[in-house]
C-alpha positions as CSV (number, residue, x, y, z in Angstrom):
1,M,9.1,0.0,-4.4
2,I,7.3,-2.9,-3.9
3,S,5.0,-3.6,-6.9
4,T,1.5,-4.0,-7.4
5,E,1.7,-7.8,-8.1
6,E,3.6,-8.3,-4.8
7,I,1.0,-6.3,-3.3
8,L,-1.6,-8.3,-4.8
9,T,0.5,-11.8,-3.6
10,I,0.6,-10.2,-0.2
11,H,-3.4,-9.5,0.0
12,K,-3.8,-13.3,-1.4
13,T,-1.7,-15.2,1.3
14,L,-3.3,-13.3,3.9
15,I,-6.9,-13.8,2.8
16,D,-6.1,-17.3,2.2
17,S,-5.2,-17.7,5.7
18,F,-7.3,-15.1,7.5
19,G,-10.3,-15.2,5.4
20,G,-11.9,-12.0,3.8
21,S,-12.5,-10.9,0.2
22,H,-10.2,-11.3,-2.6
23,G,-10.2,-8.5,-5.2
24,V,-9.2,-4.9,-5.6
25,R,-12.0,-2.1,-5.8
26,D,-9.9,0.4,-7.4
27,F,-6.6,-0.4,-8.9
28,E,-5.9,3.4,-9.9
29,S,-5.9,4.0,-5.6
30,L,-3.6,1.0,-4.8
31,E,-1.2,2.4,-7.4
32,S,-1.5,5.9,-6.5
33,A,-0.9,4.6,-2.6
34,L,2.1,2.7,-3.6
35,A,4.0,5.5,-5.8
36,R,3.1,8.2,-2.7
37,P,6.0,7.6,-1.1
38,F,8.4,8.4,-3.9
39,Q,6.9,11.7,-4.5
40,T,9.5,14.3,-5.7
41,Y,8.8,18.1,-5.5
42,D,11.4,20.1,-7.5
43,N,13.7,17.4,-7.7
44,A,13.5,16.6,-4.0
45,D,12.0,13.9,-2.2
46,L,8.8,14.7,-0.4
47,Y,9.7,11.6,2.2
48,Q,13.1,11.5,2.5
49,T,13.7,8.4,5.3
50,S,12.8,5.3,5.1
51,L,10.3,6.0,8.2
52,D,9.1,8.9,6.1
53,K,8.0,6.9,3.2
54,A,6.7,4.1,5.4
55,A,4.1,6.6,7.3
56,A,3.5,8.2,3.6
57,F,2.1,4.5,2.6
58,N,0.4,3.8,5.9
59,R,-1.8,6.8,5.6
60,K,-2.7,6.6,2.0
61,S,-3.8,2.8,2.8
62,F,-6.2,3.5,5.9
63,D,-7.4,6.8,4.3
64,K,-10.8,6.5,2.8
65,S,-9.9,6.6,-0.9
66,S,-7.6,3.5,-0.4
67,A,-7.9,0.9,-2.5
68,G,-10.6,-1.1,-0.6
69,F,-9.9,-5.0,-0.7
70,S,-10.7,-6.8,1.9
71,G,-7.6,-7.3,4.6
72,H,-5.6,-4.1,3.0
73,A,-4.9,-2.8,6.7
74,M,-2.9,-6.3,7.0
75,A,-1.2,-5.8,3.7
76,T,-0.4,-2.7,4.7
77,V,1.5,-3.6,8.0
78,R,3.0,-6.3,6.1
79,T,4.4,-4.2,3.4
80,S,5.3,-1.4,5.7
81,T,7.8,-3.9,7.6
82,H,9.0,-5.5,4.5
């Protein structure tokens, strides 16, 4: 699982390279997006394959309830291929 610190480092690098605003609007949403692919139900992974996990992460990241920092779509694409 990628950590919040790793996401923030990727975000900073992308903002420094391409422009935008530093910062995160909602850390709880960011942490929720990072945890979503690893959810379980009845001791079974809800997202079983790496592709399923990446899709779950990407869906949450582009959702209206996303963490909402500038350039988050770029960070999402970068982390889903990490």
